[in-house]
C-alpha positions as CSV (number, residue, x, y, z in Angstrom):
1,M,-19.5,1.3,13.6
2,T,-15.9,2.1,12.5
3,K,-16.5,4.3,8.9
4,V,-14.0,3.4,6.6
5,V,-13.3,5.1,3.3
6,C,-11.4,4.2,0.8
7,V,-9.4,5.7,-2.4
8,A,-8.5,4.2,-5.6
9,G,-8.5,6.6,-8.5
10,A,-6.0,5.1,-11.4
11,R,-5.5,1.0,-12.9
12,P,-2.9,0.0,-9.8
13,N,-5.3,1.1,-6.9
14,Y,-8.0,-1.6,-8.2
15,M,-6.9,-4.8,-7.5
16,K,-5.0,-3.6,-3.9
17,I,-8.3,-1.6,-2.5
18,K,-10.7,-4.4,-3.4
19,P,-9.3,-7.3,-0.8
20,V,-8.8,-4.2,1.8
21,M,-12.6,-3.8,1.2
22,D,-14.0,-6.6,1.8
23,A,-11.7,-7.9,4.4
24,L,-13.2,-4.5,6.4
25,E,-16.8,-5.2,5.3
26,R,-16.2,-8.7,6.9
27,R,-15.6,-6.9,10.3
28,G,-18.4,-5.0,10.3
29,A,-16.6,-1.9,9.0
30,E,-18.7,0.9,7.6
31,V,-17.0,1.3,4.0
32,L,-17.0,3.7,1.3
33,L,-15.5,3.8,-1.9
34,V,-14.2,6.3,-3.6
35,H,-13.2,7.2,-6.9
36,T,-11.1,10.2,-7.6
37,G,-10.8,9.3,-11.3
38,Q,-7.6,10.0,-12.1
39,H,-7.6,7.4,-14.6
40,Y,-10.7,7.5,-17.4
41,D,-9.9,5.4,-20.3
42,E,-12.6,2.6,-20.4
43,S,-9.5,0.2,-20.6
44,M,-8.4,0.8,-17.8
45,N,-11.2,1.5,-15.5
46,D,-14.2,-0.4,-15.9
47,V,-13.2,-3.5,-17.1
48,F,-11.6,-3.7,-14.1
49,F,-14.1,-2.7,-12.0
50,R,-16.6,-5.9,-13.9
51,D,-13.6,-8.1,-13.6
52,L,-12.8,-7.6,-9.8
53,G,-16.3,-7.5,-8.7
54,I,-15.7,-3.8,-7.6
55,R,-18.7,-2.3,-6.9
56,S,-19.9,1.1,-8.4
57,P,-17.8,3.9,-6.3
58,D,-20.0,5.8,-4.1
59,R,-18.5,9.1,-4.7
60,Y,-16.8,9.9,-7.6
61,L,-14.4,12.9,-8.2
62,G,-13.7,12.9,-11.9
63,A,-10.2,14.5,-11.6
64,G,-9.7,13.5,-15.1
65,S,-5.7,14.2,-16.6
66,G,-3.1,17.2,-16.8
67,T,0.1,18.2,-14.7
68,H,1.3,16.7,-11.9
69,A,0.2,20.2,-10.0
70,E,-3.5,20.0,-12.0
71,Q,-4.3,17.1,-10.7
72,T,-3.3,16.8,-7.5
73,G,-5.0,20.3,-7.0
74,R,-7.9,18.9,-8.6
75,V,-8.5,15.4,-6.1
76,M,-8.1,17.5,-3.1
77,A,-10.7,20.1,-3.9
78,A,-13.4,17.3,-4.5
79,F,-12.0,15.5,-1.4
80,E,-11.8,18.4,1.1
81,P,-15.6,19.0,1.4
82,L,-16.2,14.9,1.2
83,V,-14.2,14.0,3.5
84,E,-15.6,17.0,5.6
85,E,-19.8,15.7,5.2
86,V,-18.6,12.4,5.9
87,A,-16.8,12.5,9.0
88,P,-15.0,9.3,8.2
89,D,-13.0,7.3,11.1
90,A,-10.2,7.2,8.5
91,V,-9.2,6.9,5.4
92,V,-6.6,4.2,3.2
93,V,-4.8,5.5,0.2
94,V,-2.8,3.1,-1.7
95,G,0.2,2.8,-3.9
96,D,1.6,6.1,-5.1
97,I,0.2,8.1,-7.3
98,N,-1.3,11.3,-7.4
99,S,-4.4,10.9,-6.2
100,T,-3.0,8.6,-3.0
101,L,-1.0,11.6,-2.6
102,A,-3.8,14.7,-2.8
103,C,-6.3,12.4,-0.5
104,A,-3.7,11.8,1.7
105,L,-3.3,15.7,2.6
106,V,-6.2,16.5,3.1
107,T,-7.2,13.8,5.2
108,A,-4.1,15.0,7.8
109,K,-5.3,18.2,8.1
110,A,-8.6,17.1,8.3
111,G,-8.3,14.5,11.2
112,P,-9.1,11.5,10.3
113,L,-6.6,8.2,10.7
114,L,-4.6,7.4,7.9
115,A,-3.4,4.1,6.7
116,H,-1.0,3.9,3.2
117,V,-1.6,0.3,2.2
118,E,2.4,0.3,0.5
119,A,3.7,2.1,2.5
120,G,8.2,2.3,2.5
121,L,8.1,1.8,-0.9
122,R,11.6,3.4,-2.4
123,S,13.1,3.7,-5.6
124,R,15.9,5.8,-4.8
125,D,15.1,7.7,-7.8
126,W,14.3,11.4,-6.8
127,S,13.4,12.5,-10.5
128,M,10.2,10.0,-10.3
129,P,7.2,11.1,-9.4
130,E,6.0,8.0,-7.5
131,E,8.9,8.4,-5.5
132,V,7.9,12.0,-4.1
133,N,4.2,10.4,-3.3
134,R,5.0,7.4,-1.9
135,V,7.7,9.8,0.8
136,A,4.8,12.3,1.0
137,T,2.3,10.2,1.6
138,D,4.3,8.1,4.0
139,R,5.2,10.9,5.8
140,V,1.9,12.1,7.5
141,S,0.0,8.5,7.5
142,D,-0.5,7.1,10.8
143,Y,-0.7,3.4,9.6
144,L,2.4,3.0,7.8
145,L,1.2,-0.8,6.1
146,A,4.3,-2.3,5.0
147,P,4.2,-5.2,1.9
148,S,7.7,-6.0,3.0
149,P,10.6,-6.8,5.4
150,D,12.2,-4.2,3.5
151,A,9.5,-1.9,2.8
152,A,9.6,-1.6,7.0
153,A,13.2,-1.4,7.1
154,N,12.8,2.0,5.2
155,L,10.6,2.4,7.6
156,R,12.3,2.9,10.2
157,A,16.2,4.1,8.6
158,E,14.0,7.5,8.3
159,G,12.1,7.4,11.3
160,Y,8.8,6.6,11.9
161,R,7.7,4.7,15.0
162,E,7.4,0.8,15.2
163,D,3.6,1.7,16.4
164,Q,3.5,3.3,12.9
165,I,4.8,0.4,11.3
166,H,2.5,-3.1,10.3
167,V,4.5,-5.4,7.6
168,V,1.2,-7.1,6.3
169,G,2.4,-8.7,3.2
170,N,0.9,-7.8,-0.5
171,V,-2.8,-6.8,-1.6
172,M,-1.9,-6.9,-4.6
173,I,-1.0,-10.4,-4.3
174,D,-4.8,-11.0,-2.4
175,T,-6.3,-10.0,-5.0
176,L,-4.5,-12.5,-7.7
177,F,-4.8,-15.2,-5.7
178,A,-8.6,-14.7,-5.5
179,N,-8.4,-14.1,-9.1
180,L,-6.4,-17.2,-10.2
181,D,-8.4,-19.4,-11.4
182,R,-11.3,-17.2,-13.1
183,A,-7.8,-16.0,-15.3
184,R,-6.8,-19.4,-16.6
185,Q,-10.5,-20.2,-18.0
186,C,-10.0,-16.8,-20.4
187,E,-10.0,-17.2,-23.8
188,V,-7.2,-14.8,-24.0
189,L,-4.4,-16.9,-25.7
190,Q,-6.6,-18.2,-28.2
191,R,-7.6,-14.9,-29.3
192,Y,-4.5,-14.0,-30.4
193,Q,-3.2,-17.6,-31.1
194,L,-0.8,-18.1,-28.5
195,T,0.6,-21.6,-26.8
196,R,1.5,-21.3,-22.9
197,G,5.3,-20.8,-23.0
198,G,5.2,-19.9,-26.5
199,Y,5.4,-15.9,-26.0
200,G,7.2,-13.5,-23.9
201,L,4.8,-10.5,-22.6
202,V,5.8,-7.3,-23.1
203,T,4.6,-3.8,-20.9
204,L,5.8,0.0,-20.9
205,H,4.3,3.2,-19.7
206,R,6.5,4.6,-17.6
207,P,7.0,8.1,-18.9
208,A,10.8,7.9,-19.1
209,N,10.5,4.5,-21.2
210,V,7.2,5.9,-23.4
211,D,7.7,9.4,-24.0
212,D,11.3,10.6,-25.4
213,P,11.4,9.3,-28.7
214,A,14.9,7.9,-28.4
215,A,14.4,5.8,-25.2
216,L,11.2,4.2,-26.7
217,T,13.2,3.3,-30.3
218,G,16.6,2.2,-28.4
219,L,13.7,-0.1,-26.2
220,L,12.1,-1.0,-29.3
221,K,15.2,-2.2,-30.9
222,A,16.2,-4.6,-28.7
223,L,12.7,-5.4,-28.2
224,G,12.6,-6.1,-31.8
225,E,15.6,-8.5,-31.6
226,I,14.2,-10.2,-28.9
227,A,11.4,-10.9,-30.6
228,E,13.5,-13.1,-33.3
229,R,14.0,-16.2,-30.6
230,C,11.1,-14.9,-28.6
231,P,7.7,-13.6,-30.3
232,L,6.8,-10.5,-28.2
233,L,3.1,-9.5,-27.2
234,L,2.5,-6.2,-26.5
235,P,-1.1,-5.2,-25.1
236,V,-1.2,-0.8,-25.7
237,H,-1.1,1.2,-22.8
238,P,-2.8,4.7,-23.6
239,R,-0.2,6.6,-22.8
240,A,1.9,4.5,-25.3
241,A,-0.5,4.4,-28.3
242,A,0.9,7.1,-30.1
243,R,3.8,6.9,-29.6
244,L,4.2,4.0,-30.8
245,A,2.0,4.1,-33.6
246,E,4.2,6.6,-34.7
247,L,7.7,5.1,-34.6
248,G,6.5,1.7,-35.1
249,V,7.5,-1.3,-34.1
250,P,9.5,-4.1,-35.2
251,G,8.2,-7.3,-36.5
252,G,8.0,-9.9,-34.3
253,I,6.0,-7.7,-31.9
254,K,2.7,-7.9,-32.1
255,L,0.5,-5.2,-31.0
256,V,-3.0,-5.7,-28.7
257,P,-4.9,-3.7,-26.5
258,A,-5.3,-2.9,-23.1
259,A,-6.1,-6.3,-22.4
260,G,-8.8,-6.0,-18.3
261,Y,-7.4,-7.7,-15.3
262,L,-8.4,-11.9,-16.0
263,D,-6.9,-11.0,-19.2
264,F,-3.8,-9.7,-18.4
265,I,-3.3,-12.5,-15.1
266,A,-3.6,-14.9,-17.7
267,L,-1.4,-13.6,-20.2
268,Q,1.4,-13.4,-17.0
269,D,0.7,-16.9,-16.0
270,S,0.9,-18.4,-19.8
271,A,4.3,-16.1,-20.2
272,R,7.7,-17.6,-21.0
273,L,9.0,-14.7,-19.6
274,V,7.5,-11.2,-19.5
275,L,9.3,-7.4,-19.8
276,T,8.1,-4.6,-18.1
277,D,8.6,-1.2,-15.9
278,S,5.5,-1.9,-14.0
279,G,5.8,-2.7,-10.4
280,G,2.6,-4.5,-9.9
281,V,4.1,-6.7,-13.4
282,Q,7.1,-7.2,-10.8
283,E,5.4,-8.4,-7.9
284,E,2.7,-10.6,-10.0
285,T,5.3,-12.7,-12.0
286,T,6.7,-13.6,-8.2
287,A,3.5,-14.5,-7.5
288,L,3.5,-16.9,-10.6
289,G,6.6,-17.9,-10.8
290,V,6.9,-16.1,-14.0
291,P,11.0,-14.9,-15.3
292,C,10.1,-10.9,-15.6
293,V,13.1,-8.6,-16.9
294,T,12.3,-4.7,-15.3
295,L,12.9,-2.2,-18.0
296,R,13.8,0.4,-15.4
297,E,17.4,1.4,-13.8
298,N,15.8,0.7,-10.3
299,T,12.9,-0.5,-8.9
300,E,10.5,0.3,-5.4
301,R,10.1,-3.6,-5.1
302,P,14.0,-5.6,-4.6
303,I,12.5,-7.9,-3.2
304,T,11.6,-9.5,-6.5
305,V,14.7,-9.2,-7.1
306,E,16.3,-10.8,-4.0
307,Q,13.4,-13.4,-3.5
308,G,11.5,-13.8,-6.5
309,T,12.0,-14.4,-10.8
310,N,12.3,-10.6,-11.4
311,V,15.7,-9.3,-13.0
312,L,16.9,-5.5,-13.3
313,A,17.7,-5.2,-16.6
314,G,17.8,-0.5,-16.8
315,T,17.0,0.5,-20.5
316,D,20.7,0.0,-22.3
317,P,18.8,-2.0,-25.6
318,Q,22.5,-4.3,-25.6
319,R,22.0,-4.9,-22.1
320,I,18.5,-6.1,-21.6
321,L,19.0,-8.1,-24.9
322,E,22.1,-9.8,-22.8
323,T,19.5,-10.2,-19.7
324,V,16.4,-11.5,-21.6
325,N,19.1,-14.0,-23.2
326,R,20.3,-14.8,-19.8
327,V,16.6,-15.7,-18.5
328,L,15.4,-17.5,-21.2
329,D,18.9,-19.7,-20.6
330,Q,18.6,-20.0,-17.4
331,P,15.2,-19.0,-15.5
332,P,15.5,-18.2,-12.0
333,A,13.8,-20.8,-9.7
334,P,10.2,-19.1,-8.7
335,R,10.1,-18.0,-5.1
336,C,7.0,-16.0,-3.3
337,P,8.7,-13.5,0.2
338,E,6.6,-14.5,3.4
339,L,3.7,-13.1,4.2
340,W,2.7,-12.9,-0.2
341,D,0.2,-15.8,1.1
342,G,-3.6,-13.6,0.0
343,R,-4.6,-13.1,3.0
344,A,-2.5,-9.6,3.7
345,S,-6.0,-7.7,4.0
346,E,-7.9,-9.5,6.8
347,R,-4.2,-8.3,8.5
348,I,-4.7,-4.7,7.3
349,A,-8.7,-4.7,8.4
350,Q,-7.1,-6.2,11.8
351,V,-4.9,-3.5,12.4
352,L,-7.1,-0.7,11.3
353,L,-10.5,-1.5,13.3
354,D,-8.2,-2.6,16.8
355,G,-5.6,0.5,16.4
356,G,-8.1,3.0,17.8
357,R,-9.5,6.0,17.0
358,A,-8.0,9.1,16.5
359,E,-8.6,11.1,19.3
360,H,-6.9,7.8,22.0
361,R,-3.9,7.7,19.1
362,L,-0.4,9.0,19.3
363,R,-0.3,11.1,15.7
364,P,1.9,11.2,12.9
365,T,4.6,13.3,14.5
366,D,4.2,12.4,18.1
367,L,6.8,11.3,20.5
368,G,6.8,7.9,21.2
369,A,7.8,6.6,23.9
370,G,11.2,7.1,24.9
371,S,12.0,10.0,22.3
372,L,14.0,12.4,23.2
373,P,12.2,15.6,22.7
374,P,14.3,18.1,20.0
375,H,16.6,20.7,21.7
């Protein structure tokens, strides 16, 4: 039996790892779920496990918060003896958080095959810690599981071998489609006295937007003007809570506690538009056909702009205001990328379980057939 360790560490990971675990187990693999504890806030952690029906983690590493170096180091120190003890055939990491990179580095040195779900995403912004995590994780991975053709093109341009690259689709959408009917039965709209299509949904959590008071003040000013035309609901991410309390928010913006998975999907599904700095939300709104305005200068998910409902507005308040007014006047037509069909996890399981053992495969820095060795 193939033994696979699946790693999760923060909210964006849970929706990605659940369908992969399920698909591996359906094909007979022994799956061990490891939670690094990078996110430990109850609203960002336990509620997602409950909403998604994820079993309790088999191992909990308790990494907690800290600087990037502290957090990455703590996860590595805790994960290394676990890999030695369990001796998995493969380790699956997802996304781009510090836990992703930490567990990838440990796995690469320990010897099991390493699979990176969401490989090949690039923002081209080297100031984003997530971009560094993505690139470094891809470099040491045996299986590069790309969500879309543009991600695979990035990997080819960076010199990865074809046998490493697999376009599998988007696992976030697997989880979205599996839970959409349940989400639509939630009472979250009634709880906040909202009507379908009668509000905009806002999420803010990226350090560049919430840690800099000047940047956040500018964003809030723009949101205040938007709220005069379309009332806004802002579920508060723990990272942004103190800053928002300190600065105060304009009228028309309703602050509510961070939402669980099902509530948040319901809020996205019924929104007139969504304003966000989250990569996952760009994907979910694309799958739902809901207009999305991204409050960033770049995106590692350009397919949501090219083939979806996402519009990149940047962080300049005036540009945001102009973009939102244009989207409200002429909403983009719904389009969903190929392979965002709810079956990405099945394709991932097939790649991993049919790919052979580590001793029979080329490893990340091996040269493939037809490659020339360096002079």
